[in-house]
BAFI-3210 file (N, C-alpha, C; in Angstrom, 3 decimals, decimal comma, padded with zeros to 6 digits):
// residues 340
n [1|2|3|4|5|6|7|8|9|10|11|12|13|14|15|16|17|18|19|20|21|22|23|24|25|26|27|28|29|30|31|32|33|34|35|36|37|38|39|40|41|42|43|44|45|46|47|48|49|50|51|52|53|54|55|56|57|58|59|60|61|62|63|64|65|66|67|68|69|70|71|72|73|74|75|76|77|78|79|80|81|82|83|84|85|86|87|88|89|90|91|92|93|94|95|96|97|98|99|100|101|102|103|104|105|106|107|108|109|110|111|112|113|114|115|116|117|118|119|120|121|122|123|124|125|126|127|128|129|130|131|132|133|134|135|136|137|138|139|140|141|142|143|144|145|146|147|148|149|150|151|152|153|154|155|156|157|158|159|160|161|162|163|164|165|166|167|168|169|170|171|172|173|174|175|176|177|178|179|180|181|182|183|184|185|186|187|188|189|190|191|192|193|194|195|196|197|198|199|200|201|202|203|204|205|206|207|208|209|210|211|212|213|214|215|216|217|218|219|220|221|222|223|224|225|226|227|228|229|230|231|232|233|234|235|236|237|238|239|240|241|242|243|244|245|246|247|248|249|250|251|252|253|254|255|256|257|258|259|260|261|262|263|264|265|266|267|268|269|270|271|272|273|274|275|276|277|278|279|280|281|282|283|284|285|286|287|288|289|290|291|292|293|294|295|296|297|298|299|300|301|302|303|304|305|306|307|308|309|310|311|312|313|314|315|316|317|318|319|320|321|322|323|324|325|326|327|328|329|330|331|332|333|334|335|336|337|338|339|340]
n.u [010,246|013,621|016,453|018,216|016,583|014,939|016,848|017,532|015,141|014,942|017,208|016,570|014,316|015,391|016,995|014,952|013,615|015,619|015,695|013,187|013,468|015,428|013,923|011,988|013,668|014,520|012,197|011,237|009,998|007,755|004,406|004,419|003,212|002,068|000,455|001,257|003,949|003,720|002,580|004,729|006,630|005,366|003,913|001,522|-000,266|-000,458|001,548|003,780|003,711|004,004|006,502|008,237|007,949|008,840|011,553|012,494|011,416|009,448|006,654|006,041|005,072|005,757|008,496|008,769|007,676|009,476|011,848|011,176|010,581|013,024|014,663|013,348|013,842|016,625|016,857|015,499|017,239|019,513|018,925|017,083|014,408|010,864|008,552|005,990|006,417|008,100|006,415|004,554|006,346|007,202|004,956|002,715|-000,556|-001,231|000,408|-000,065|-000,588|001,891|003,516|002,505|003,158|005,941|006,653|005,863|007,651|010,325|010,270|009,978|008,670|008,838|009,596|011,466|013,853|015,731|015,968|016,715|018,507|018,251|018,752|018,182|016,403|017,749|016,976|018,394|018,835|017,983|020,207|020,430|021,962|023,301|022,906|021,534|021,966|022,032|019,323|018,318|020,306|022,359|022,751|024,145|026,478|027,496|027,128|025,761|022,355|020,359|020,675|023,435|025,026|025,712|027,480|028,865|032,117|031,911|029,342|029,624|031,586|030,492|028,507|025,093|023,983|025,613|025,540|025,134|022,884|023,263|022,732|023,019|024,636|026,283|027,799|028,984|029,920|030,918|033,512|034,054|035,790|036,394|033,808|031,059|029,031|025,995|023,538|022,183|020,682|018,994|017,617|016,185|014,946|013,033|009,725|008,508|009,594|009,597|009,561|011,957|013,780|013,521|014,452|017,075|018,005|017,974|019,888|022,251|022,614|022,874|025,190|026,958|027,070|028,351|026,911|026,066|023,931|021,278|018,922|015,754|012,918|009,852|010,837|013,191|012,546|011,581|013,960|015,524|014,548|011,996|009,232|006,730|004,207|005,571|004,793|006,213|009,671|011,986|014,664|017,636|019,743|022,831|022,718|023,931|023,978|021,739|021,186|022,647|021,314|018,788|019,381|020,122|017,676|016,258|014,695|013,069|011,853|011,216|012,605|010,727|010,491|010,265|010,799|013,202|016,310|015,503|014,315|012,548|011,793|009,541|009,669|009,149|010,389|011,162|008,466|007,939|007,210|009,491|010,852|012,965|015,036|016,595|018,934|020,863|021,880|023,376|026,314|029,251|027,971|027,432|028,462|029,808|029,704|027,653|025,476|025,340|024,777|023,485|023,003|023,328|025,137|023,624|023,725|022,670|022,212|024,977|025,250|025,999|024,023|023,301|021,397|018,948|018,953|017,028|016,787|016,958|014,590|012,710|013,146|012,230|009,615|006,098|004,254|001,751|002,064|001,739|003,791|005,296|005,074|005,896|008,604|009,473|009,091|010,844|013,324|013,454|013,564|015,967|017,762|017,527|018,518|021,167|024,342|026,134]
n.v [-036,693|-035,738|-035,739|-033,745|-031,898|-031,137|-029,862|-027,725|-026,324|-025,571|-023,922|-021,927|-020,928|-019,790|-017,806|-016,274|-015,335|-013,708|-011,750|-010,678|-009,601|-007,677|-006,045|-005,137|-003,670|-001,658|-000,306|000,460|002,628|002,920|001,855|-001,164|-004,306|-007,738|-008,354|-006,471|-007,134|-009,752|-009,344|-008,033|-010,056|-012,010|-014,016|-015,968|-014,778|-016,528|-018,473|-016,793|-015,821|-018,228|-019,151|-017,095|-017,173|-019,756|-019,629|-017,360|-017,442|-015,715|-013,531|-011,553|-008,971|-008,780|-008,646|-006,238|-004,420|-004,683|-003,771|-001,113|000,066|-000,245|001,393|003,776|004,192|004,504|006,805|008,644|008,901|009,987|012,279|015,401|015,155|015,497|013,619|013,340|013,726|011,609|009,462|009,596|009,292|006,642|005,198|005,294|006,230|008,001|009,872|008,677|005,982|005,271|005,717|003,775|001,380|001,695|001,706|-000,875|-002,337|-001,408|-001,113|001,223|004,600|006,871|009,414|008,959|008,335|010,398|011,547|009,810|008,109|005,232|001,690|001,124|-001,198|-003,109|-004,362|-005,806|-005,752|-008,802|-011,165|-013,533|-016,491|-019,399|-019,378|-017,368|-013,961|-011,090|-009,427|-009,478|-007,598|-007,321|-004,439|-003,441|-004,872|-005,536|-008,143|-010,759|-011,366|-013,982|-013,886|-013,503|-010,381|-008,240|-005,594|-002,433|-001,030|001,558|001,831|-000,006|001,124|003,452|003,538|003,883|004,555|006,357|008,676|012,159|014,970|016,975|019,687|020,562|022,653|022,315|019,464|017,781|017,754|018,427|018,033|019,520|022,238|025,813|026,996|029,010|031,026|031,409|032,043|034,081|034,542|036,794|036,891|039,008|040,128|038,359|036,921|034,670|034,351|032,802|030,113|030,112|030,557|028,189|026,309|027,242|026,907|024,101|023,490|024,679|023,246|020,616|020,924|021,519|019,060|017,729|016,379|015,556|016,874|017,597|020,000|019,071|017,898|019,841|021,821|022,676|024,615|026,679|027,195|028,455|030,938|031,374|031,959|030,362|029,135|026,717|023,273|021,168|020,423|019,124|016,956|015,378|012,650|010,741|007,284|005,426|006,766|006,692|005,901|007,799|010,145|009,592|009,579|012,247|013,583|012,468|010,211|007,143|005,286|003,251|003,638|004,115|002,032|002,913|002,712|000,948|001,744|003,955|005,488|006,752|008,843|010,674|013,538|015,862|019,063|021,779|022,547|022,201|019,946|017,559|015,852|013,209|011,889|009,111|007,891|005,874|003,229|001,557|-000,380|001,415|003,763|005,698|008,182|011,518|012,873|011,624|012,270|015,069|015,352|017,035|019,324|022,586|025,227|027,370|030,483|031,342|033,856|033,703|030,996|028,081|026,154|023,148|022,668|021,078|021,621|024,139|023,857|021,110|020,360|021,499|020,056|017,565|017,592|017,477|019,522|020,315|020,535|022,372|024,141|024,375|026,447|028,632|028,073|027,898|030,537|031,865|030,782|031,658|034,416|034,545|033,764|035,928|037,926|037,317|038,529|038,789]
n.w [021,242|020,971|023,318|022,656|021,348|023,459|025,040|023,366|023,348|026,062|026,302|024,465|025,757|028,083|026,936|025,818|028,122|029,177|027,228|027,616|030,179|029,634|027,979|029,795|031,536|029,818|029,502|031,975|033,177|031,754|030,743|031,616|031,144|031,471|029,216|027,280|027,012|026,115|023,579|022,382|022,159|020,776|022,158|024,017|026,880|029,068|028,574|028,644|031,337|032,796|031,876|032,675|035,464|036,092|035,405|036,814|039,333|040,248|039,579|036,607|037,227|039,881|039,634|038,170|040,010|042,186|041,017|040,321|042,837|044,073|042,466|042,921|045,646|045,596|043,993|045,558|047,677|046,531|045,142|044,700|044,300|044,695|046,687|045,621|042,888|042,408|042,869|040,719|038,626|038,862|038,305|040,021|040,986|042,998|045,644|048,093|047,497|046,490|048,770|050,492|049,110|048,959|051,685|052,436|050,936|051,558|054,312|055,687|055,471|052,574|053,530|055,500|054,330|053,526|055,917|058,067|056,894|056,456|055,712|052,469|050,432|047,796|044,705|042,105|038,467|036,895|035,504|033,201|032,345|032,334|034,895|037,537|038,090|040,244|041,972|045,428|047,695|050,599|052,132|054,368|055,095|052,738|051,828|049,853|049,480|048,910|045,904|043,624|043,010|040,289|039,971|039,057|039,930|040,856|042,022|044,088|045,673|046,523|048,785|049,205|051,621|052,850|051,405|050,421|050,136|047,298|047,322|049,865|052,144|054,457|055,034|056,765|060,046|063,257|062,549|060,329|058,739|059,010|059,499|058,569|060,296|059,439|060,392|062,851|065,872|067,893|070,975|072,032|069,878|069,113|068,971|070,222|072,927|075,278|074,388|072,966|075,046|076,473|074,584|074,309|076,903|077,166|075,198|076,222|078,598|077,653|076,151|078,224|079,449|077,506|075,556|072,388|069,847|067,499|066,279|065,213|063,221|063,184|064,731|063,632|061,764|063,339|064,769|062,931|062,913|061,928|063,265|065,309|067,515|069,543|069,739|070,627|071,305|069,129|069,162|068,001|068,682|069,013|068,297|070,073|072,457|073,972|076,665|078,092|077,404|078,413|081,138|081,461|081,054|083,094|082,623|082,790|081,224|078,241|074,986|071,989|069,198|065,861|062,957|060,958|062,250|063,748|066,647|069,588|072,480|074,639|076,760|079,494|079,773|081,635|081,443|078,746|076,112|075,000|072,341|072,053|069,750|068,113|065,817|063,534|063,729|062,184|061,450|062,033|061,522|063,396|064,089|064,770|062,384|061,024|062,690|062,392|059,770|056,953|058,448|059,979|061,637|064,050|065,539|068,599|070,629|071,206|071,753|070,090|068,073|066,461|063,590|061,589|058,097|056,362|053,648|053,411|054,725|052,972|050,638|051,343|052,138|051,658|049,338|050,346|053,023|056,066|056,705|054,491|052,492|053,975|054,442|051,794|050,825|052,496|051,727|049,084|049,483|050,808|048,791|047,060|048,659|049,061|048,263|045,121]
ca.u [011,192|014,942|017,040|018,818|015,497|014,560|017,906|017,413|013,966|015,279|018,145|015,805|013,430|016,211|017,335|013,744|013,371|016,600|015,245|012,030|014,023|016,062|012,834|011,430|014,627|014,526|010,896|010,821|009,143|006,578|003,330|004,868|002,260|002,212|-000,199|002,097|005,163|003,321|002,448|006,064|007,408|004,498|003,575|000,277|000,023|-000,288|002,889|004,733|003,736|004,551|007,920|008,966|007,946|009,681|012,966|012,873|010,790|008,557|005,858|006,558|004,731|006,594|009,808|008,640|007,459|010,724|012,822|010,753|010,722|014,467|015,122|012,751|014,598|017,949|016,709|015,097|018,411|020,619|018,467|016,210|013,061|009,787|007,888|004,836|006,945|008,648|005,270|004,054|007,410|007,294|003,715|001,670|-001,536|-001,257|001,526|-000,453|-000,386|003,339|004,040|002,098|003,977|007,332|006,797|005,769|008,847|011,569|010,134|009,825|008,096|009,804|010,066|012,559|015,077|016,693|016,039|017,425|019,448|018,186|019,208|017,179|016,561|018,072|016,756|019,097|018,363|018,393|020,990|020,263|022,702|022,957|022,689|020,861|022,680|021,205|018,363|018,486|021,619|022,331|023,581|024,918|027,818|027,836|026,988|024,663|021,228|019,624|021,249|024,649|024,851|026,731|027,448|030,169|032,879|031,444|028,203|030,068|032,415|029,711|027,344|024,064|023,644|026,458|025,528|024,565|022,205|024,237|022,421|023,227|025,897|027,106|027,559|029,647|029,475|031,929|034,831|034,249|036,601|036,003|032,366|030,535|027,764|025,127|022,323|022,391|019,395|019,007|016,333|015,435|014,201|012,113|008,396|008,234|010,754|009,521|009,998|013,389|014,540|013,528|015,371|018,422|018,345|018,316|021,140|023,373|022,803|023,409|026,578|027,724|027,253|029,053|026,013|025,888|022,569|020,860|017,496|015,137|011,471|009,376|011,637|014,268|012,035|011,583|015,342|016,102|013,966|010,633|008,585|005,346|004,137|006,041|004,065|007,274|011,020|012,494|016,123|018,154|020,991|023,478|022,030|024,548|023,954|020,376|021,191|023,155|020,243|017,749|019,851|020,087|016,284|015,659|013,648|013,359|011,057|011,875|012,424|009,839|011,024|009,307|011,237|014,595|017,263|014,869|013,535|012,386|010,958|009,104|009,795|008,788|011,541|010,762|007,105|007,836|007,402|010,713|010,978|014,353|015,086|017,887|019,110|022,252|022,254|024,138|027,720|030,064|027,116|027,033|029,512|029,379|029,426|026,316|024,506|025,233|024,521|022,415|022,749|024,183|025,165|022,885|024,205|021,554|022,792|026,311|025,221|025,925|023,117|023,254|019,999|018,701|018,822|015,716|016,823|016,644|013,155|011,965|013,304|011,658|008,262|005,075|003,803|000,546|002,420|001,380|004,970|006,033|005,091|006,696|010,008|009,719|009,223|012,062|014,470|013,487|014,024|017,381|018,516|017,517|019,279|022,589|025,050|026,972]
ca.v [-035,588|-036,130|-034,969|-032,556|-030,951|-030,587|-028,940|-026,513|-025,582|-024,969|-022,834|-020,851|-020,355|-018,929|-016,633|-015,476|-014,642|-012,625|-010,680|-010,070|-008,786|-006,515|-005,179|-004,494|-002,669|-000,535|000,384|000,325|003,756|002,914|000,962|-002,530|-005,300|-009,019|-008,311|-005,704|-007,919|-010,913|-008,852|-007,689|-011,263|-012,949|-015,117|-015,738|-014,299|-017,672|-019,016|-015,799|-015,820|-019,499|-019,193|-016,136|-017,617|-020,951|-019,248|-016,299|-017,696|-014,611|-013,103|-010,376|-007,745|-008,742|-008,174|-004,816|-003,667|-004,681|-002,909|000,287|000,547|-000,141|002,604|004,928|004,389|005,025|008,181|009,470|009,120|010,655|013,450|016,315|015,001|015,422|012,318|013,335|013,546|010,255|008,549|009,595|008,795|005,185|004,547|005,278|007,275|008,978|009,754|007,761|004,616|005,078|005,620|002,476|000,355|001,934|001,280|-002,333|-002,900|-001,045|-001,204|002,570|005,468|007,679|010,577|008,576|008,041|011,490|012,018|008,885|007,326|003,792|000,820|000,839|-002,506|-003,037|-005,540|-005,454|-006,453|-010,202|-011,494|-014,978|-017,280|-020,707|-019,102|-016,088|-012,951|-009,941|-009,653|-008,793|-007,485|-006,824|-003,256|-003,047|-005,454|-005,824|-009,551|-011,006|-012,051|-014,795|-013,993|-012,728|-009,092|-007,840|-004,144|-001,855|-000,654|002,859|001,593|-000,725|001,967|004,589|003,016|004,924|004,933|007,450|009,761|013,406|015,789|017,867|021,089|020,897|023,375|021,731|018,041|016,989|018,094|019,151|017,838|020,441|023,404|027,129|027,222|030,373|031,004|032,206|032,396|034,668|034,829|037,582|036,618|040,237|040,458|037,282|037,022|033,525|034,371|031,705|028,889|030,271|030,394|026,753|025,668|027,674|026,277|022,703|023,463|024,989|022,155|019,470|021,271|021,397|017,621|017,211|015,500|016,160|016,770|018,610|020,330|018,335|018,038|021,195|022,765|023,207|025,834|027,661|027,494|029,349|032,264|031,436|031,657|029,971|028,561|025,338|022,234|020,392|020,606|017,852|016,865|014,088|012,278|009,541|006,050|004,734|007,609|006,690|005,843|009,088|011,122|009,247|010,041|013,707|014,029|011,723|009,385|005,735|004,424|002,661|004,324|003,403|001,779|003,213|002,043|000,533|002,821|005,142|005,297|008,027|008,928|012,032|013,965|017,254|019,830|023,157|022,757|021,966|018,574|017,385|014,536|012,799|010,903|008,465|007,052|005,584|001,959|000,746|-000,449|002,513|004,891|006,329|009,162|012,916|013,263|011,144|013,044|016,430|015,339|017,950|020,291|023,769|025,875|028,608|031,209|031,891|034,597|033,191|029,549|027,432|025,000|022,545|022,586|020,524|022,745|024,399|023,265|019,692|020,286|021,849|018,975|016,315|017,817|017,597|020,910|020,642|020,689|023,722|025,004|024,314|027,778|029,499|027,784|028,237|031,992|032,264|030,397|032,556|035,710|034,377|033,766|037,298|038,782|036,973|039,280|037,999]
ca.w [021,050|021,429|024,413|022,060|021,093|024,761|025,451|022,552|023,807|027,345|026,055|023,830|026,756|028,938|026,121|025,678|029,393|029,303|026,340|028,277|031,265|029,002|027,511|030,986|032,012|028,863|029,558|033,362|033,552|030,885|031,142|031,332|031,628|030,775|027,905|026,365|026,768|025,297|022,203|021,889|021,862|020,052|023,045|024,721|028,238|029,960|028,330|029,123|032,802|033,281|031,539|033,514|036,857|036,204|035,321|037,760|040,639|040,601|038,443|035,901|037,942|041,100|039,201|037,826|041,246|042,955|040,345|040,416|044,209|044,321|041,786|043,604|046,879|045,234|043,509|046,696|048,522|045,830|044,390|045,434|043,761|045,681|046,739|044,714|041,531|042,348|042,781|039,343|037,742|038,927|037,918|041,046|040,692|044,079|046,593|049,160|047,002|046,414|050,135|051,026|048,453|049,352|053,081|052,465|050,297|052,239|055,760|056,240|054,440|051,824|054,292|056,385|053,586|053,636|057,296|058,952|056,100|056,743|054,626|051,455|049,798|046,374|043,876|040,880|037,263|036,750|034,325|033,090|031,349|032,885|036,303|037,711|038,856|040,599|043,038|046,698|048,296|051,968|051,967|055,533|055,112|051,346|051,501|048,931|050,079|047,951|044,577|043,428|042,355|039,350|039,961|038,747|041,105|041,365|042,897|045,260|046,520|046,988|049,474|049,222|052,985|053,302|050,430|050,892|049,143|046,695|047,568|051,263|052,319|055,501|054,840|057,790|061,386|064,017|061,948|059,209|059,044|058,482|059,522|058,503|060,996|058,583|061,112|064,173|066,504|069,121|071,610|072,275|068,663|068,783|069,571|071,101|073,828|076,243|073,710|072,676|076,290|076,791|073,646|074,638|078,178|076,865|074,435|077,108|079,551|076,901|075,849|079,468|079,686|076,317|074,805|071,065|069,351|066,530|066,301|064,108|063,148|062,887|065,515|062,784|061,135|064,421|065,157|061,929|063,079|061,392|064,540|065,557|068,856|069,534|070,465|071,273|070,773|068,601|069,157|067,567|069,340|068,487|068,679|071,208|073,654|074,504|078,122|078,571|077,218|079,394|082,446|081,439|081,185|084,207|081,996|083,087|080,349|077,076|073,710|071,075|067,866|064,790|061,745|061,017|062,446|064,305|067,872|070,280|073,671|074,941|078,150|079,762|080,252|081,921|080,976|077,302|075,647|074,208|071,701|071,893|068,676|067,925|064,642|063,193|064,329|061,239|061,816|061,533|061,134|064,647|064,295|064,778|061,002|060,705|063,454|061,886|058,333|056,531|059,515|059,939|062,952|064,269|066,721|069,376|071,760|071,499|071,885|068,784|068,026|065,134|063,173|060,256|057,171|055,774|052,310|053,606|055,021|051,760|049,664|051,819|052,639|050,622|049,149|051,106|054,425|056,490|056,806|053,225|051,865|054,830|054,164|050,394|050,716|053,206|050,900|047,924|049,990|051,130|047,529|046,544|049,564|049,058|047,222|044,216]
c.u [012,534|015,412|017,634|017,754|015,038|015,562|017,810|016,240|014,272|016,203|017,441|014,888|014,185|016,603|016,137|013,471|014,365|016,217|014,049|012,502|014,672|015,007|012,214|012,353|014,647|013,257|010,346|009,901|007,890|005,516|003,701|003,894|002,513|001,591|000,666|003,361|004,849|003,169|003,821|006,826|006,565|004,224|002,171|000,619|000,297|001,105|003,964|004,856|004,365|006,061|008,733|009,047|008,814|011,148|013,368|012,293|009,976|007,751|006,487|006,280|005,450|007,981|009,773|008,510|008,749|011,767|012,441|010,955|012,182|015,024|014,587|013,498|015,960|017,857|016,323|016,298|019,467|020,197|017,555|014,753|012,035|009,095|006,735|005,292|007,492|007,522|004,760|005,078|007,437|005,935|002,630|000,738|-001,586|-000,017|001,214|-000,233|001,106|003,929|003,715|002,955|005,436|007,582|006,758|007,058|010,105|011,490|010,003|009,312|009,155|010,384|011,247|013,884|016,111|016,871|016,898|018,463|019,433|018,690|018,066|017,450|016,854|017,816|017,288|018,560|018,866|019,148|021,043|021,135|022,371|022,809|022,084|021,714|021,722|020,264|018,746|019,937|021,456|023,284|024,493|026,316|028,229|027,817|025,772|023,590|020,399|020,351|022,468|024,373|026,021|026,650|028,822|030,812|032,416|030,298|028,643|030,814|031,646|028,401|026,317|023,738|024,417|026,490|024,840|023,788|023,182|023,985|022,692|024,593|026,809|026,861|028,213|029,082|030,575|033,308|035,105|035,014|035,972|034,486|032,054|029,164|026,809|023,925|022,648|021,027|019,634|017,642|015,508|014,582|013,095|010,794|008,151|009,381|010,759|010,000|011,483|014,228|014,614|014,506|016,812|018,901|018,753|019,679|022,346|023,665|023,351|024,874|027,466|028,030|027,964|028,219|025,701|024,482|022,396|019,360|016,853|013,640|011,051|010,178|012,745|013,828|012,072|013,010|016,072|015,488|012,582|009,689|007,118|005,354|004,522|005,114|005,044|008,602|011,542|014,012|016,538|019,527|021,592|022,827|022,610|024,581|022,567|020,365|021,668|022,053|019,100|018,131|019,766|018,664|015,538|014,476|014,002|012,517|011,890|011,599|011,549|010,517|009,946|009,633|012,696|015,511|016,665|014,066|013,475|011,703|010,648|009,249|009,274|010,005|011,110|009,396|006,879|008,037|008,638|010,724|012,459|014,404|016,508|017,888|020,581|022,718|022,996|025,595|028,507|029,271|026,595|028,065|028,942|028,977|028,036|025,254|024,283|025,041|023,326|022,011|023,686|024,106|024,367|023,382|023,011|022,132|024,137|026,387|025,059|025,065|023,112|021,807|019,913|018,405|017,395|015,649|016,439|015,149|012,338|012,003|012,538|010,229|007,295|004,574|002,561|000,815|002,225|002,568|005,753|006,180|005,952|008,184|010,370|009,942|010,506|013,292|014,591|014,010|015,520|018,230|018,599|018,451|020,778|023,295|025,910|028,434]
c.v [-035,974|-035,262|-033,675|-031,479|-030,294|-029,553|-027,626|-025,657|-024,876|-023,767|-021,634|-020,159|-019,389|-017,663|-015,709|-014,681|-013,503|-011,439|-009,940|-009,146|-007,526|-005,515|-004,422|-003,380|-001,440|000,302|000,436|001,458|003,856|001,961|-000,465|-003,509|-006,614|-009,012|-007,592|-006,470|-009,112|-010,510|-008,583|-008,921|-012,368|-014,214|-014,890|-015,461|-015,451|-018,284|-018,080|-015,855|-017,087|-019,574|-018,293|-016,636|-018,842|-020,560|-018,310|-016,476|-016,514|-014,241|-011,871|-009,105|-007,648|-008,219|-006,667|-003,973|-003,575|-003,765|-001,432|000,839|000,618|001,137|003,855|005,229|004,992|006,484|009,127|009,828|009,989|011,891|014,299|016,207|014,892|014,066|012,248|013,124|012,142|009,237|008,446|009,011|007,279|004,492|004,468|006,474|008,359|008,804|008,764|006,308|004,291|004,884|004,265|001,356|000,464|001,419|-000,232|-002,973|-002,658|-001,162|000,134|003,470|006,286|008,831|010,253|008,434|009,134|011,965|011,119|008,035|005,837|002,989|000,572|-000,542|-002,313|-004,381|-005,194|-006,224|-007,887|-010,376|-013,015|-015,538|-018,720|-020,607|-017,709|-015,182|-011,818|-010,275|-008,941|-008,721|-006,926|-005,653|-002,977|-003,639|-005,977|-007,308|-009,734|-011,833|-012,671|-014,972|-013,108|-011,469|-008,792|-006,336|-003,626|-001,311|000,674|002,682|000,912|000,187|003,137|004,103|004,124|005,399|006,166|008,610|010,985|014,077|016,825|019,321|021,512|021,528|022,684|020,232|017,186|017,298|018,846|019,029|018,807|021,677|024,670|027,313|028,713|030,335|031,970|032,753|032,882|035,075|035,631|037,458|037,874|040,642|039,447|037,429|035,909|033,354|033,180|030,391|028,942|030,030|028,933|026,007|025,999|027,032|024,813|022,626|023,698|023,852|020,901|019,697|021,086|019,936|016,934|016,156|016,185|015,889|017,732|018,829|019,769|018,615|019,455|022,248|023,381|024,515|026,979|028,126|028,353|030,744|032,434|031,023|031,247|029,325|027,089|024,421|021,367|020,764|019,242|017,895|015,470|013,864|011,052|008,303|005,439|005,574|007,692|006,723|007,156|010,146|010,855|009,762|011,561|014,219|013,320|010,889|007,917|004,769|003,850|003,499|003,465|003,238|002,060|002,417|001,683|001,747|004,067|004,774|006,633|007,826|010,402|012,317|015,396|017,943|021,282|023,493|022,513|020,479|018,522|015,973|014,261|011,652|010,366|007,727|006,893|004,281|001,044|000,710|000,691|003,751|005,624|007,378|010,563|013,356|012,827|011,970|014,420|016,495|016,222|018,910|021,476|024,481|027,173|029,216|031,864|032,542|034,020|031,688|028,929|026,181|024,460|022,212|021,967|021,670|022,906|023,863|021,794|019,509|020,493|020,715|017,720|016,440|017,995|019,044|021,285|020,730|022,148|024,671|025,093|025,706|028,752|029,322|028,178|029,734|032,482|031,960|031,297|033,928|035,658|034,438|035,169|038,187|038,532|037,740|038,382|038,159]
c.w [021,662|022,585|023,884|021,819|022,385|025,238|024,684|023,014|025,122|027,175|025,435|024,827|027,665|028,193|025,985|026,949|029,581|028,407|026,942|029,395|030,698|028,511|028,687|031,473|031,104|028,962|030,984|033,807|032,691|031,443|030,737|031,971|030,903|029,377|026,874|026,010|025,866|023,835|021,585|021,441|021,227|020,867|023,573|026,185|029,192|029,822|028,882|030,648|033,365|033,051|032,469|034,953|037,055|036,255|036,459|039,156|041,153|039,370|037,797|036,698|039,281|040,763|038,912|039,087|042,075|042,330|040,503|041,823|044,625|043,713|042,463|044,899|046,619|044,803|044,642|047,564|047,844|045,040|045,262|044,998|044,887|045,578|045,751|043,262|041,347|042,189|041,352|038,379|037,700|038,856|038,963|040,847|041,758|044,957|047,712|048,752|046,929|047,808|050,745|050,436|048,883|050,768|053,197|051,940|051,134|053,755|056,448|055,126|053,731|052,630|055,187|055,657|053,765|055,068|058,176|058,228|056,475|055,547|053,649|050,863|048,318|045,718|042,488|039,670|037,224|035,439|034,225|031,976|031,694|034,394|036,395|038,586|039,176|041,732|044,309|047,108|049,693|052,038|053,151|055,541|053,744|051,009|050,605|049,620|048,955|046,620|044,449|042,630|041,451|039,200|039,587|040,005|041,688|042,348|044,179|046,227|047,103|047,579|049,647|050,630|053,417|052,326|051,013|049,771|048,612|047,059|049,001|051,468|053,310|055,538|055,922|059,145|062,079|063,399|060,797|059,649|058,450|058,401|059,366|059,168|060,306|059,343|062,516|064,718|067,780|069,777|071,834|071,068|068,354|069,546|070,594|072,105|074,786|075,628|073,390|073,930|076,707|075,889|073,995|075,937|077,975|076,193|075,340|078,069|078,867|076,552|077,076|079,786|078,524|075,576|073,474|070,533|068,186|066,661|065,042|064,097|062,780|063,640|064,676|062,121|062,147|064,716|064,133|061,993|062,497|062,514|064,431|066,935|068,806|070,325|071,231|070,631|070,359|068,511|068,726|068,186|068,658|069,094|069,952|072,484|074,277|076,021|078,730|078,500|078,204|080,777|082,540|081,699|082,326|083,716|082,208|082,251|079,212|075,829|072,804|069,721|066,843|063,547|061,914|061,178|063,068|065,541|068,609|071,626|073,929|076,431|078,272|080,371|080,405|081,305|079,499|076,993|074,758|073,645|071,452|070,894|068,528|066,594|064,340|063,782|063,378|061,676|061,197|061,198|062,373|065,042|064,378|063,379|060,586|061,417|062,835|060,380|058,008|057,648|059,350|061,282|062,969|065,583|067,418|070,633|072,190|071,687|070,496|068,884|066,602|064,770|061,786|059,291|056,662|054,353|052,382|053,865|053,748|050,740|050,060|052,337|051,481|050,536|049,952|052,609|054,852|056,572|055,498|052,603|052,662|054,518|052,734|050,228|051,380|052,353|049,677|048,331|050,275|049,866|046,936|047,356|049,512|047,943|046,375|044,582]
res [m|s|k|k|a|n|k|d|i|n|t|n|s|i|d|m|v|q|k|i|i|d|y|i|e|d|n|i|l|e|m|v|t|p|n|k|i|a|e|q|f|f|l|n|v|s|t|l|n|n|l|f|k|i|v|c|s|m|t|i|m|e|y|v|r|s|r|r|l|s|l|a|g|k|e|l|m|t|s|n|i|h|v|i|d|l|a|f|k|y|g|y|e|t|p|e|a|f|t|k|a|f|t|r|f|h|g|f|p|p|s|f|v|r|r|t|y|p|e|i|k|m|f|n|p|l|q|i|k|l|e|i|h|g|g|w|e|e|t|s|n|n|k|i|l|l|l|q|t|k|q|n|s|f|e|q|e|n|n|l|i|y|s|y|d|e|t|t|k|y|k|g|g|t|s|m|e|n|f|r|y|e|y|h|i|n|l|k|d|m|k|q|k|e|d|w|e|t|l|l|s|i|a|r|k|l|d|h|e|k|i|k|f|k|v|d|g|k|t|m|i|f|a|h|g|l|e|f|k|l|e|k|i|c|l|t|f|k|w|n|e|e|q|i|v|k|k|f|f|h|y|d|g|n|a|k|n|c|f|n|g|f|k|y|f|d|v|i|f|e|g|m|k|v|r|c|m|f|y|g|n|c|p|g|d|d|t|d|e|t|l|f|r|n|a|e|p|v|d|v|d|g|q|i|i|y|v|q|t|l|e|f|y|y|e|n|t|e|p|n|n|e|y|y|k|m|v|e|q|w|l|k|h|k|q|v|s|v|p|n]
***
């Protein structure tokens, strides 16, 4: 066989792989398997797999999995879709299987995406000519990791790490103007007075020390007036103020690292367990605006406390969670009560 014939075969092979990639992208939410692709392009499965791996340095299913989990991460960060719906959409039979795959791929579970805004991994569509474009990108400093990315300017200018949920009313923090304090709590009307007094005591003392925080975890539900007996109070602080917070609580241990961009330690304050959480270790992502993202002010006996929104909790919690129905009913009642 002549050199020219070899060249033609190689060129045709590259063109074929690009067509296969285009087919996968067009059907990324469908049942895409090597057998189905082989039938589509009149190839046997062995030839298809070998060709794809030689050109792309990965198997077809590795490519499909990387693309789906990238898209799932992006959609989770920019929409209000529930994890269970996202799992089924991207071809997983159960939320547990999706969570396991998502955690292995991104380094943290789906529940952390909207809560801590960590860096999701992006594997972009491969574009093959005489070179390969796309693949992994390093989102924190916009450098390319392994392969060059071909993205439009809109995607480049709107880093997903700094995006907000559209349904959230208060998207900034202390820098926002014209706050309307929608929530007013009078302790004399509350049942769990002892827990409220502890929360209020912490808030006043932190304010006095000018340490900024927001109420997080299940405590956010309690702080909006949906009472139950607190097991602990969950507070979130800025990442770079860990030492200040440790000093405030007289804690001399080490914070535990859970996932990228998230660490915590537990202390006892006035007989109540307090979980102190920190996130925002990305460059430029340790501001007041980041801390108060998806939070709103609650007036508790004249003390303003920033609390993660119930809308945020509802959007990011599984329906079988024990507090899900409580929050759902409260939000529905709130919508009915709001005058036009």
